[in-house]
C-alpha positions as a LaTeX table, in Angstrom:
\begin{tabular}{lrrr}
\hline
Residue & $x$ (\AA) & $y$ (\AA) & $z$ (\AA) \\
\hline
Met1 & 172.68 & 80.17 & 78.15 \\
Ile2 & 171.41 & 83.68 & 78.67 \\
Cys3 & 170.19 & 85.76 & 75.75 \\
Lys4 & 169.44 & 89.47 & 76.01 \\
Ala5 & 167.27 & 91.15 & 73.39 \\
Glu6 & 166.69 & 94.90 & 73.22 \\
Ile7 & 163.62 & 95.69 & 71.16 \\
Glu8 & 162.39 & 99.05 & 69.87 \\
Ala9 & 158.79 & 98.39 & 68.92 \\
Gly10 & 158.33 & 101.28 & 66.50 \\
Ile11 & 156.18 & 104.39 & 66.35 \\
Cys12 & 154.85 & 103.87 & 69.89 \\
Gly13 & 158.36 & 104.63 & 71.18 \\
Phe14 & 158.34 & 101.84 & 73.76 \\
Arg15 & 161.52 & 99.88 & 74.35 \\
Thr16 & 161.60 & 96.41 & 75.81 \\
Thr17 & 164.52 & 94.44 & 77.22 \\
Val18 & 164.15 & 90.68 & 77.39 \\
Arg19 & 166.48 & 88.27 & 79.17 \\
Ala20 & 165.83 & 84.66 & 78.26 \\
Gln21 & 167.71 & 82.04 & 80.27 \\
Ser22 & 167.99 & 78.28 & 79.93 \\
Glu23 & 169.97 & 76.02 & 82.24 \\
Asp24 & 169.29 & 72.84 & 80.24 \\
Ala25 & 169.10 & 74.10 & 76.61 \\
Gln26 & 165.37 & 73.35 & 76.52 \\
His27 & 163.39 & 75.11 & 79.24 \\
Val28 & 163.54 & 78.91 & 79.09 \\
Ala29 & 162.59 & 81.51 & 81.71 \\
Phe30 & 162.06 & 85.18 & 80.87 \\
Glu31 & 162.64 & 88.55 & 82.47 \\
Val32 & 160.91 & 91.40 & 80.63 \\
Val33 & 161.46 & 95.10 & 81.34 \\
Thr34 & 159.29 & 97.67 & 79.52 \\
Asp35 & 157.09 & 100.73 & 79.96 \\
Cys36 & 154.37 & 99.33 & 77.67 \\
Glu37 & 151.25 & 98.18 & 79.53 \\
Lys38 & 150.36 & 95.59 & 76.89 \\
Ile39 & 153.83 & 94.06 & 76.92 \\
Leu40 & 153.67 & 93.97 & 80.73 \\
Arg41 & 150.38 & 92.06 & 80.42 \\
Phe42 & 152.04 & 89.67 & 77.95 \\
Ala43 & 155.04 & 89.25 & 80.31 \\
Ser44 & 152.68 & 88.54 & 83.19 \\
Lys45 & 151.04 & 85.74 & 81.20 \\
Leu46 & 154.48 & 84.35 & 80.32 \\
Ser47 & 155.42 & 84.28 & 83.99 \\
Thr48 & 152.39 & 82.11 & 84.80 \\
Phe49 & 153.92 & 79.39 & 82.59 \\
Gly50 & 157.12 & 79.26 & 84.64 \\
Ser51 & 159.75 & 78.15 & 82.17 \\
Ile52 & 158.69 & 77.42 & 78.59 \\
Asp53 & 159.76 & 74.29 & 76.73 \\
Ala54 & 161.46 & 75.72 & 73.64 \\
Phe55 & 161.21 & 72.41 & 71.77 \\
Glu56 & 157.43 & 72.43 & 72.16 \\
Glu57 & 157.30 & 76.10 & 71.12 \\
Ile58 & 158.85 & 75.35 & 67.73 \\
Asn59 & 156.66 & 72.27 & 67.15 \\
Pro60 & 154.44 & 73.18 & 64.17 \\
Val61 & 151.72 & 70.75 & 65.30 \\
Lys62 & 151.27 & 72.10 & 68.84 \\
Gly63 & 151.61 & 75.82 & 68.20 \\
Ser64 & 153.29 & 78.32 & 70.47 \\
Arg65 & 152.08 & 79.14 & 73.99 \\
Leu66 & 154.33 & 82.20 & 73.91 \\
Leu67 & 152.79 & 83.61 & 70.74 \\
Glu68 & 149.27 & 82.72 & 71.91 \\
Ala69 & 149.92 & 84.68 & 75.11 \\
Ala70 & 151.00 & 87.61 & 72.94 \\
Arg71 & 147.89 & 87.39 & 70.75 \\
Ser72 & 145.60 & 87.36 & 73.76 \\
Ser73 & 147.40 & 90.32 & 75.36 \\
Met74 & 147.95 & 92.56 & 72.36 \\
Ser75 & 144.98 & 93.35 & 70.15 \\
Gly76 & 144.09 & 96.14 & 67.77 \\
Cys77 & 146.99 & 98.18 & 66.49 \\
Cys78 & 149.36 & 96.30 & 68.80 \\
Ala79 & 148.70 & 93.00 & 66.99 \\
Gly80 & 151.63 & 93.83 & 64.69 \\
Cys81 & 154.07 & 94.55 & 67.51 \\
Ala82 & 157.59 & 93.19 & 66.99 \\
Val83 & 158.21 & 92.48 & 70.68 \\
Pro84 & 156.64 & 88.97 & 70.80 \\
Val85 & 158.80 & 87.88 & 67.86 \\
Gly86 & 161.84 & 89.30 & 69.65 \\
Val87 & 160.92 & 87.32 & 72.78 \\
Phe88 & 160.51 & 84.19 & 70.66 \\
Lys89 & 163.92 & 84.70 & 69.02 \\
Ala90 & 165.53 & 85.25 & 72.44 \\
Met91 & 163.98 & 81.96 & 73.58 \\
Gln92 & 165.45 & 80.16 & 70.57 \\
Val93 & 168.94 & 81.54 & 71.24 \\
Ala94 & 168.77 & 80.77 & 74.98 \\
Ala95 & 167.86 & 77.16 & 74.17 \\
Gly96 & 170.58 & 76.82 & 71.54 \\
Leu97 & 168.03 & 76.53 & 68.72 \\
Ala98 & 169.27 & 79.65 & 66.90 \\
Leu99 & 172.39 & 81.77 & 66.75 \\
Pro100 & 172.29 & 85.34 & 68.08 \\
Lys101 & 171.77 & 87.68 & 65.14 \\
Asp102 & 169.99 & 91.03 & 64.93 \\
Val103 & 166.67 & 91.14 & 63.11 \\
His104 & 165.70 & 94.30 & 61.22 \\
Ile105 & 162.36 & 95.44 & 59.85 \\
Val106 & 162.57 & 98.61 & 57.79 \\
Val107 & 159.20 & 100.25 & 57.14 \\
Thr108 & 158.81 & 103.11 & 54.65 \\
Ala109 & 155.86 & 104.68 & 52.88 \\
Glu110 & 156.28 & 104.91 & 49.10 \\
\hline
\end{tabular}
């Protein structure tokens, strides 16, 4: 299955498009298109893994290589970026571990 996620990260104004693809409903490969340098660094780290085993990614004992790659690529104010979570959700959908559904985060100052 192929899953496409279009992510608007927030105040930075960067947009990211992620295509996650799995041929066997377990191993997922990614294509990431963005103008953000930090997301490009994250995508570069993802590409070194080849395809990612989605079953291992959701294993609470092992932890997530995908999210660890994000943490090591995106520090400071970018640590709260929504893009890595969007990539993770796209992986889940591509592997058949989740249904495609938009995720919304609404942030307001009160």
